[in-house]
Residue frames relative to the residue before (quaternion, step in Angstrom):
aa qw qx qy qz dx dy dz
M 1.0000 0.0000 0.0000 0.0000 0.00 0.00 0.00
N 0.1240 -0.8136 0.5679 0.0153 3.53 -0.61 1.18
F 0.1808 0.7724 -0.5863 0.1643 3.58 -0.71 1.10
D 0.2836 -0.7608 0.5638 0.1514 3.57 -0.93 0.92
F 0.2315 -0.8083 0.5311 0.1045 3.56 -0.29 1.28
T 0.6262 0.5562 -0.3428 0.4255 3.60 1.22 -0.22
Q 0.5282 0.6444 -0.4167 0.3634 3.59 1.21 -0.26
S 0.5526 -0.6063 0.4550 0.3466 3.54 -1.17 0.59
H 0.6569 -0.4849 0.3929 0.4231 3.54 -1.30 0.26
F 0.6411 0.5297 -0.3258 0.4498 3.56 1.01 -0.79
A 0.6480 0.5035 -0.3174 0.4751 3.59 0.95 -0.85
L 0.6170 0.5614 -0.3391 0.4349 3.57 0.98 -0.84
F 0.7693 0.3342 -0.1758 0.5154 3.57 0.97 -0.86
A 0.4255 -0.7297 0.4383 0.3070 3.58 1.33 0.24
L 0.4613 0.6484 -0.4550 0.3996 3.56 0.96 0.98
P 0.5185 -0.6078 0.4776 0.3656 3.59 -1.11 0.52
P 0.4875 -0.6806 0.4600 0.2961 3.61 -1.03 0.71
T 0.3609 0.7073 -0.5175 0.3190 3.55 0.37 1.31
F 0.6040 -0.5588 0.4202 0.3826 3.53 -1.24 0.45
A 0.6825 0.4184 -0.2668 0.5366 3.55 0.96 -0.90
L 0.1028 0.8032 -0.5812 0.0814 3.55 -0.74 1.00
D 0.5172 -0.6162 0.5018 0.3176 3.50 -1.30 0.45
R 0.3201 -0.7897 0.4934 0.1747 3.56 -0.22 1.31
A 0.6247 0.5338 -0.3468 0.4522 3.61 1.02 -0.71
Q 0.6547 0.4957 -0.3133 0.4770 3.57 0.99 -0.78
L 0.6183 0.5336 -0.3357 0.4693 3.59 1.02 -0.79
D 0.6851 0.4903 -0.2864 0.4563 3.59 0.83 -0.99
A 0.6610 0.5052 -0.3096 0.4605 3.59 0.93 -0.88
R 0.6656 0.4900 -0.3047 0.4733 3.58 0.93 -0.86
Y 0.6091 0.5515 -0.3444 0.4541 3.59 1.06 -0.75
K 0.6665 0.4978 -0.3023 0.4655 3.58 0.87 -0.94
A 0.6542 0.5098 -0.3149 0.4615 3.59 0.99 -0.82
L 0.6682 0.4869 -0.3042 0.4732 3.59 0.93 -0.85
Q 0.6266 0.5236 -0.3370 0.4687 3.59 1.00 -0.77
S 0.6441 0.5194 -0.3151 0.4649 3.54 0.98 -0.82
D 0.6857 0.5004 -0.2793 0.4487 3.57 0.95 -0.90
Y 0.8332 0.2632 -0.0846 0.4789 3.58 0.88 -0.95
H 0.3659 0.7448 -0.5017 0.2441 3.62 1.18 0.05
P 0.5507 -0.6575 0.4045 0.3174 3.60 -0.83 0.95
D 0.5883 0.5838 -0.3795 0.4111 3.63 1.07 -0.57
R 0.6084 0.5611 -0.3495 0.4391 3.59 1.13 -0.59
F 0.7605 0.3669 -0.1753 0.5063 3.57 1.19 -0.57
A 0.2776 0.8081 -0.4818 0.1942 3.58 1.28 0.34
S 0.7379 0.4078 -0.2367 0.4829 3.61 1.00 -0.69
H 0.5375 0.6249 -0.4019 0.3989 3.61 1.27 0.07
D 0.6765 -0.4777 0.3604 0.4292 3.57 -1.31 0.11
D 0.7193 -0.4744 0.3056 0.4052 3.57 -1.31 0.41
A 0.6553 0.5236 -0.3237 0.4377 3.58 0.90 -0.88
T 0.6666 0.4907 -0.3002 0.4740 3.60 0.94 -0.84
R 0.6389 0.5172 -0.3261 0.4669 3.60 1.00 -0.78
R 0.6565 0.5000 -0.3098 0.4722 3.59 0.97 -0.86
M 0.6424 0.5222 -0.3224 0.4590 3.57 0.98 -0.86
S 0.6588 0.4970 -0.3245 0.4623 3.61 0.89 -0.85
L 0.6331 0.5219 -0.3290 0.4675 3.59 1.04 -0.73
Q 0.6548 0.5028 -0.3124 0.4700 3.59 0.96 -0.83
I 0.6579 0.4973 -0.3103 0.4729 3.58 0.96 -0.83
A 0.6520 0.5095 -0.3165 0.4639 3.60 0.89 -0.90
T 0.6339 0.5221 -0.3245 0.4693 3.58 1.02 -0.76
R 0.6522 0.5094 -0.3059 0.4707 3.57 0.95 -0.89
V 0.6394 0.5221 -0.3189 0.4657 3.59 0.96 -0.86
N 0.6613 0.5054 -0.3046 0.4631 3.60 0.92 -0.90
E 0.6612 0.5027 -0.3084 0.4637 3.59 0.90 -0.91
A 0.6585 0.5055 -0.3078 0.4648 3.58 0.92 -0.89
Y 0.6486 0.5194 -0.3136 0.4595 3.58 0.95 -0.87
Q 0.6579 0.5064 -0.3120 0.4620 3.60 0.88 -0.92
T 0.6491 0.5169 -0.3121 0.4626 3.59 1.01 -0.79
L 0.7368 0.4417 -0.2489 0.4473 3.57 0.77 -1.00
K 0.6715 0.5054 -0.3283 0.4312 3.62 1.00 -0.59
S 0.6684 0.4607 -0.2929 0.5052 3.60 1.20 -0.42
P 0.4478 -0.7081 0.4661 0.2843 3.63 -0.62 1.03
L 0.6568 0.5051 -0.3194 0.4599 3.60 0.92 -0.84
A 0.6879 0.4665 -0.2845 0.4778 3.59 0.83 -0.95
R 0.6325 0.5304 -0.3302 0.4579 3.59 1.03 -0.77
G 0.6500 0.5083 -0.3122 0.4708 3.59 0.96 -0.86
R 0.6438 0.5178 -0.3087 0.4713 3.55 0.95 -0.91
Y 0.6676 0.5077 -0.2927 0.4593 3.59 0.94 -0.92
L 0.6478 0.5088 -0.3201 0.4679 3.60 0.94 -0.84
L 0.6454 0.5018 -0.3239 0.4761 3.58 1.00 -0.75
T 0.6163 0.5319 -0.3407 0.4703 3.58 1.03 -0.72
L 0.6473 0.5115 -0.3185 0.4669 3.58 0.95 -0.86
A 0.6885 0.4567 -0.2701 0.4944 3.60 1.13 -0.66
G 0.5487 -0.6451 0.3784 0.3735 3.59 1.29 0.08
V 0.5405 0.6150 -0.3952 0.4165 3.58 1.24 0.41
D 0.2603 -0.7396 0.6053 0.1372 3.54 -0.89 1.04
T 0.3723 -0.7491 0.5012 0.2214 3.60 -0.69 1.02
E 0.2667 -0.8178 0.4757 0.1838 3.59 1.30 -0.25
E 0.1738 0.8344 -0.5078 0.1257 3.57 1.06 0.71
E 0.7088 0.4558 -0.2670 0.4675 3.57 1.04 -0.69
T 0.7816 0.3649 -0.1719 0.4758 3.58 1.08 -0.64
N 0.7486 0.3451 -0.2019 0.5289 3.60 1.10 -0.57
T 0.0059 0.8205 -0.5694 0.0499 3.55 -0.22 1.27
A 0.3911 0.7117 -0.4901 0.3167 3.58 1.27 0.21
M 0.0206 0.7899 -0.6089 0.0702 3.54 -0.86 1.04
P 0.6016 -0.5358 0.4257 0.4120 3.58 -1.17 0.39
M 0.6131 -0.5986 0.3744 0.3545 3.56 -1.04 0.81
D 0.6569 0.5131 -0.3335 0.4405 3.62 0.92 -0.80
F 0.6311 0.5180 -0.3326 0.4720 3.58 1.08 -0.68
L 0.6544 0.5079 -0.3108 0.4660 3.60 0.96 -0.85
M 0.6376 0.5136 -0.3286 0.4709 3.58 1.00 -0.78
A 0.6389 0.5180 -0.3249 0.4668 3.59 0.99 -0.80
Q 0.6316 0.5301 -0.3349 0.4560 3.59 1.02 -0.75
M 0.6368 0.5188 -0.3218 0.4710 3.57 1.00 -0.83
E 0.6550 0.5081 -0.3109 0.4649 3.58 0.97 -0.86
W 0.6264 0.5254 -0.3345 0.4687 3.60 1.01 -0.79
R 0.6805 0.4938 -0.2962 0.4530 3.58 0.84 -0.96
E 0.6364 0.5111 -0.3253 0.4774 3.59 1.01 -0.76
A 0.6562 0.5070 -0.3126 0.4632 3.59 0.94 -0.86
I 0.6325 0.5183 -0.3296 0.4719 3.58 1.01 -0.79
A 0.6729 0.4935 -0.3001 0.4622 3.59 0.87 -0.95
D 0.6643 0.5025 -0.3096 0.4586 3.59 0.89 -0.89
T 0.6836 0.4865 -0.2848 0.4636 3.56 0.91 -0.93
K 0.6231 0.5239 -0.3332 0.4757 3.57 1.07 -0.73
T 0.6422 0.5167 -0.3169 0.4693 3.58 0.99 -0.86
G 0.6875 0.4689 -0.2683 0.4853 3.55 1.06 -0.77
R 0.3266 -0.8003 0.4456 0.2330 3.56 1.39 -0.06
S 0.4239 0.7007 -0.4636 0.3383 3.57 1.00 0.86
V 0.2984 -0.7642 0.5512 0.1524 3.54 -0.37 1.26
D 0.6215 0.5500 -0.3436 0.4395 3.61 0.99 -0.79
A 0.6723 0.4852 -0.2968 0.4739 3.58 0.95 -0.88
L 0.6367 0.5161 -0.3267 0.4706 3.59 1.03 -0.74
E 0.6538 0.4991 -0.3115 0.4759 3.58 1.00 -0.79
A 0.6147 0.5264 -0.3431 0.4768 3.59 1.10 -0.64
L 0.6220 0.5185 -0.3299 0.4853 3.59 1.02 -0.78
N 0.6474 0.5284 -0.3130 0.4514 3.56 0.98 -0.87
R 0.6417 0.5096 -0.3194 0.4759 3.61 1.01 -0.77
D 0.6454 0.5121 -0.3155 0.4709 3.58 0.98 -0.86
L 0.6543 0.5057 -0.3031 0.4735 3.56 0.98 -0.86
A 0.6257 0.5324 -0.3354 0.4610 3.60 1.02 -0.76
A 0.6428 0.5131 -0.3244 0.4674 3.59 0.99 -0.78
E 0.6545 0.4987 -0.3087 0.4771 3.58 0.98 -0.83
T 0.6401 0.5217 -0.3136 0.4687 3.57 1.02 -0.81
D 0.6403 0.5257 -0.3218 0.4584 3.59 0.96 -0.85
A 0.6595 0.5085 -0.3081 0.4599 3.59 0.94 -0.89
L 0.6751 0.4793 -0.2941 0.4774 3.58 0.95 -0.86
T 0.6102 0.5418 -0.3459 0.4631 3.60 1.11 -0.65
L 0.6311 0.5111 -0.3249 0.4847 3.60 1.02 -0.77
E 0.6381 0.5212 -0.3184 0.4688 3.57 0.99 -0.84
L 0.6354 0.5309 -0.3244 0.4574 3.60 0.96 -0.86
G 0.6471 0.5257 -0.3153 0.4534 3.56 0.94 -0.87
A 0.6698 0.4856 -0.2939 0.4787 3.57 0.95 -0.86
L 0.6409 0.5323 -0.3286 0.4449 3.58 0.98 -0.81
I 0.7023 0.4419 -0.2625 0.4926 3.59 1.04 -0.76
D 0.7870 0.3870 -0.1934 0.4400 3.58 0.59 -1.16
V 0.7699 0.3588 -0.1857 0.4940 3.58 0.94 -0.86
D 0.7910 0.3458 -0.1664 0.4764 3.56 0.60 -1.19
R 0.1821 -0.7943 0.5413 0.2071 3.56 1.14 -0.69
D 0.3559 0.7142 -0.4968 0.3413 3.54 1.11 0.86
Y 0.1485 -0.8622 0.4806 0.0597 3.53 0.32 1.31
P 0.6206 0.5123 -0.3784 0.4574 3.66 0.94 -0.57
A 0.6619 0.4773 -0.3102 0.4877 3.62 0.97 -0.79
A 0.6244 0.5282 -0.3379 0.4658 3.59 1.06 -0.69
A 0.6240 0.5251 -0.3407 0.4677 3.60 1.02 -0.74
M 0.6275 0.5144 -0.3313 0.4815 3.59 1.05 -0.75
A 0.6444 0.5181 -0.3232 0.4602 3.61 0.97 -0.82
V 0.6216 0.5242 -0.3383 0.4736 3.60 1.04 -0.74
R 0.6578 0.4960 -0.3188 0.4687 3.59 0.92 -0.85
K 0.6360 0.5154 -0.3297 0.4703 3.60 1.00 -0.78
L 0.6532 0.5104 -0.3173 0.4605 3.58 0.93 -0.87
R 0.6096 0.5381 -0.3501 0.4650 3.59 1.06 -0.67
F 0.6233 0.5210 -0.3327 0.4789 3.61 1.02 -0.76
L 0.6750 0.4885 -0.2974 0.4662 3.58 0.90 -0.92
E 0.6029 0.5511 -0.3507 0.4581 3.58 1.09 -0.67
K 0.6497 0.5039 -0.3114 0.4764 3.57 1.01 -0.82
L 0.6262 0.5234 -0.3370 0.4694 3.60 1.03 -0.74
H 0.6192 0.5399 -0.3333 0.4626 3.58 1.01 -0.82
E 0.6489 0.5059 -0.3120 0.4750 3.59 0.98 -0.84
E 0.6397 0.5261 -0.3245 0.4569 3.59 1.00 -0.80
I 0.6406 0.5055 -0.3250 0.4780 3.57 1.00 -0.78
G 0.6389 0.5237 -0.3205 0.4635 3.59 0.97 -0.82
D 0.6523 0.5010 -0.3046 0.4802 3.57 0.99 -0.85
A 0.6527 0.5127 -0.3174 0.4586 3.58 0.99 -0.81
I 0.6269 0.5195 -0.3373 0.4726 3.59 1.00 -0.80
E 0.6572 0.5092 -0.3086 0.4621 3.56 0.92 -0.89
A 0.6513 0.5158 -0.3167 0.4576 3.59 0.96 -0.84
V 0.6605 0.4966 -0.3100 0.4702 3.60 0.99 -0.79
L 0.6944 0.4856 -0.2804 0.4511 3.59 0.94 -0.87
F 0.7915 0.2556 -0.1318 0.5393 3.56 0.97 -0.75
């Protein structure tokens, strides 16, 4: 069994290393790789071959999960470019973004207190629209502008929005149950 564990996720899926990708091609290649390397195909082989197929299948799954998620894909592309997004250490954000985060959190708390699932779902839709716009911006920063410091900031912002999405989900669950 021949497999190059050093190849990028993009090389593994025979895709160009860009933020914009053909999701149908990614999905089709994923299914083909899963078919080729799924551990069940190697159940009757020796231990080393079974372990290798498991390692390859795991790598394929990890690569697929990374590439199908815009946030993870952006983070991965920045890593390939040698850029650390500093998500854990750099929490500095533009003041207008921080103010918007405070407003989102207040709206979530107020809506949760009001026990309105409809209002929480409306907040979630608004947040999804903001996330979509920032995701488009991230793609342009990486693929078009090649402005990696700004792209790293966009990744950090998207991480904040992801946390807000989780808070809204938790609030909906708290109201329902």
